[in-house]
C-alpha positions, 0 to 999 in steps of 0.5 A: 343830363336828361335821358331821352324820352321813351314812348310805350303804348299798351294795346289790349287785345280785341274782343272775344266771345268769352269777353262778351259772355263775361267769362274769365279767359286767363291762359285759355287760348281763345281766339278773337271773334269777328268784332275783335278782328275788326277792332284790331284792324281799326288800330292799324292807321294809328299804330302804323302812323306811330311806327313802333320800333319794337313790339312785345306781345303775349303768345296767346292767339287773341294777342298775337292776332291783334298785334299782327292786324294792328301793326301789319307785321308778322309775329316773326318781327315781334318779341313774343313774351310769355310774361305778357300772358293773362293772369292764370285764374285756376278754377275760375277760368272758363267761368262767368263773373256770375258763376264765380261770384256765386261759387266763391263769393268771399274770395271773389269779393276780396279779389275785387277789393284787393287782389293781393289779399287772395289768390284764385283757387289753383291760380296765380298770385297777383304778386306773381303777375306784378313781378312778370309785368315789372320784368317787361317794364325793365326790358322796355326801359333798357331797350335802345328803341324809343317807341315800343308797343306792348300787346297783352290782356286786361288783367296783365296790362292793369298790373303793368300800369300799377307797377309803372305808376307805383300804384297799390294793387287795390287800385288795379281794377280802377284802370279802364282798359277796353278791348283794343284801347290804347294807353300811353306811357313815357319813360325818362329819367328813370320814371314812367309817366302816364300820357293818355289812357283807354284811347278808343277813338279808332274804334268808333265804327266797331261794336264793343261789348258793354258787359262788365270786363271779365278781367276785373275792371268796369268796361267804360270809356275814359276821356280820350287823348291824342296819341302822344303829341300826334294830331 
């Protein structure tokens, strides 16, 4: 017998000043800037129309503020998950992409090729990130709720996608996830399926940074799809 389909939407937090500077944020609690707040508010019609029954969010303020603005609910109505925090980048944190590439050239190049092959100095291994992501996926899969919103960060959400789809870590940075983009997974019969990715149509009136994404991937917009079967 087929199990009921569960829908999971991944929402990356809105833009911050550090995103615009290509500066690694990691566990630093950087707030949304005004553009980021506009982006998060622009998600509201789509998110409320889909009506998530359960919301998981990172505890960092750029994620919780995005979750509140996008859903219209208070943090008290959400499940705050430390496992959804951004990657701990250690000594790379607060540095720009160019500064890291200059001071840690070999390690940074290896990180871009395969994050399993190197750990940021004093930072978190990518294996640890994937283990955190796997735990969140298990909680979502085991939940009785059918529609789950997960609000988190670029690096962590890419690790979560890699876990969900059984992709190797070296493929992680090939997932495009713009700030406040929506990505949809469906879960049934014990497997996750990618339904749509990097949907940014709701952001058409918002400005977005064009710099390289400071969590590892290229900031670019994929083909956009309807939210599951919604028109």
